[in-house]
N, C-alpha and C positions, 0 to 999 in steps of 0.2 A: 435425431440424426436427420440429415437431408440428403437425398440422392437426386441428382439431376440427370435428365436424359440429354446427352450431348448431341451435337449435330452429326457426328460420325457414329457408325454402328460398332466400331471396334474400340470404344473408349467409354469409361464410366467415371463420373466425378462424384465424390461423396465427401461430406464434412459434417462435423458435429457442432452443436451449439458451443460457442466459445472458442472454436478452433480459429487459428490465425489465417488459415488459407485452406482451400479445398484440397483433398487428396485426389489426384488425377492418375489414371492408369491407362496406358495405351495397351490394348490387348492384341496379341497375335497368337497364331496356333501353338507356339512353343512357350508362351508366357504364362506364368501363374500369377493371378491377380491376388494381391495381399491387401485386404481392407483393414485398416487400423483405426480404431476409435480412441478418443481421449481417455476412456476408462479401461484401456488395455484389453479389449476384446478383439480378437482377430479371427479370421477364417479365410483360408485360401480356396479359391475356386478356379479350376482350370477350364479354359474355353477350348473345347475340342476343335481340331482343324476343320475349316469349312463352315463353322457356325458363327452366328452373330447374336447379339442381344436385340430383341425386337420390342420389348416392353419392360418397364421398370417401375417399381412403386416403393415408397418408404413408409415404414412405421416409426414409432418413437425411437426404438433402439434396434431396429433391424431393417433390412432391405430384402426385396424379392424381385427376381427378374425372370422373364421368359425368354428362352433361346429360340432360334429359328427352326429347330427341330421339334418344338412343342414341349420340351422339357422345362422344368422350373428349378432354380437354385435360390436359396436364402442364405443370408449371412447376418452376423451381429449377435446380440444377446439372445440366448435361446432358453431363458429361465422358465418360460411357460410353453415351450414346444413350438413357438412361432417360426422356428427355422427348421422344423422337421417335416419336410414336404412329404405328403402321403404318396405311396407308390401308385403308379397308374396301372389300371387293368390292361391286359394285352389289347393292342389295336387302338388305344386312345392316346390323345395328347392333350396338353393344356391349351386353352384359348386365351382368355384374359386373366390377369392377376391383379390383386389389390392388397393393400396392407393397412391395418388399423393400428391402434396403439401397440398392442401385444398379440395381435392375431393376423393371419394371412388368409386370403380367400382366392379361389381360382375356379374358373369355369372349364369344364372338360369338353372335349370335342363331341360327346354324346348329349350335350345340353344339361348335364348335371353340374352341381356346384359342390365343392368340398371346402371346408374351412378348418383351420387348425391353429392351435395356440391357446392363449388365455381365453376362457369362456365364462368369466365371472358374471356377465350380464346375459349370457345366452347368445352372444354374437356369432358363435360357431354352430348354432342349432339351425341349420338350413331348413326352411319350410318345405314340406312335401308338395309336389306338383299334382294338379289334376291330370288325368289320362290325356295323352296327346299334346301336352304343353311341355316346353323345354325352357331353360334359361338361355338368354342370348347375350347378356352383358352383366358385369358385376362391378361393385364398388365397395369401399369400406370406409367407415368413419372411425373415430377413436374407439368407441365401444358399441358400434352397431355395424350392420352390413346391409347392403342394398343390391337388388338384382332386377333386371328387366326380363320379363317373360315373353315367350313367343306370341302370346295373345295380346301384347301391348300393355299389360299391367305391370306396375312397379310394386315390388314388395320390399319392405324394410323390416328388419327384426332386431330386437333387443333394446338397449338403453334408449328410452324415449323421454328422458327428463325434460328436454327442451323441444319436443315435438318432431325430432328428426326421423322418427319412424311413422309419423302420421302423414302418409302420402296424400296430397290433396286430390280429390276426385276431378276428373276432366269433364267438360261438357259432353253431352251425348254425341256419339259419332267420332270422337277424337280418341287417339291412343298415343301413348308415349312411344318414341321411336329410337331413343338412346339415352345413355347416362352421360352427363358431363360433370366431371369432378373438379374442374378448374374453378 
């Protein structure tokens, strides 16, 4: 499936491989979005009044979106739990979200990362951090996950068949300052 981030914050467009046209939904406070895929999996997601979608990511058969209040919603095929967003501890919200093939990853406002869904290769096994270091950004590949730490290091974990978790070292004095998944 493919999910596109539209120009407006009250609309989501989604389509599946082989679909003749994108599914478009204009969202309003009283509108329930119904996402329908070619293989008959649907899930309705209500957008509460006053909220908007601020980030969106697509896995192979699911989508994940972050709302303006820091909450996260998932939809699509949930065969491996990739649409079962973990509950947030009190006082926290979600920062960034990412989606792999059948897993989702999100950074929480305290700098921790949580991952859920299919963990066949360990892509949901988030590495522990040294004391005083937090995660500041997150991304997901098909069967691996990537994160930027507050010390400027990038860590990538799990399926490394093609070297996607072998982060190249930087020259002395340089650090990574962000992740670009485009």
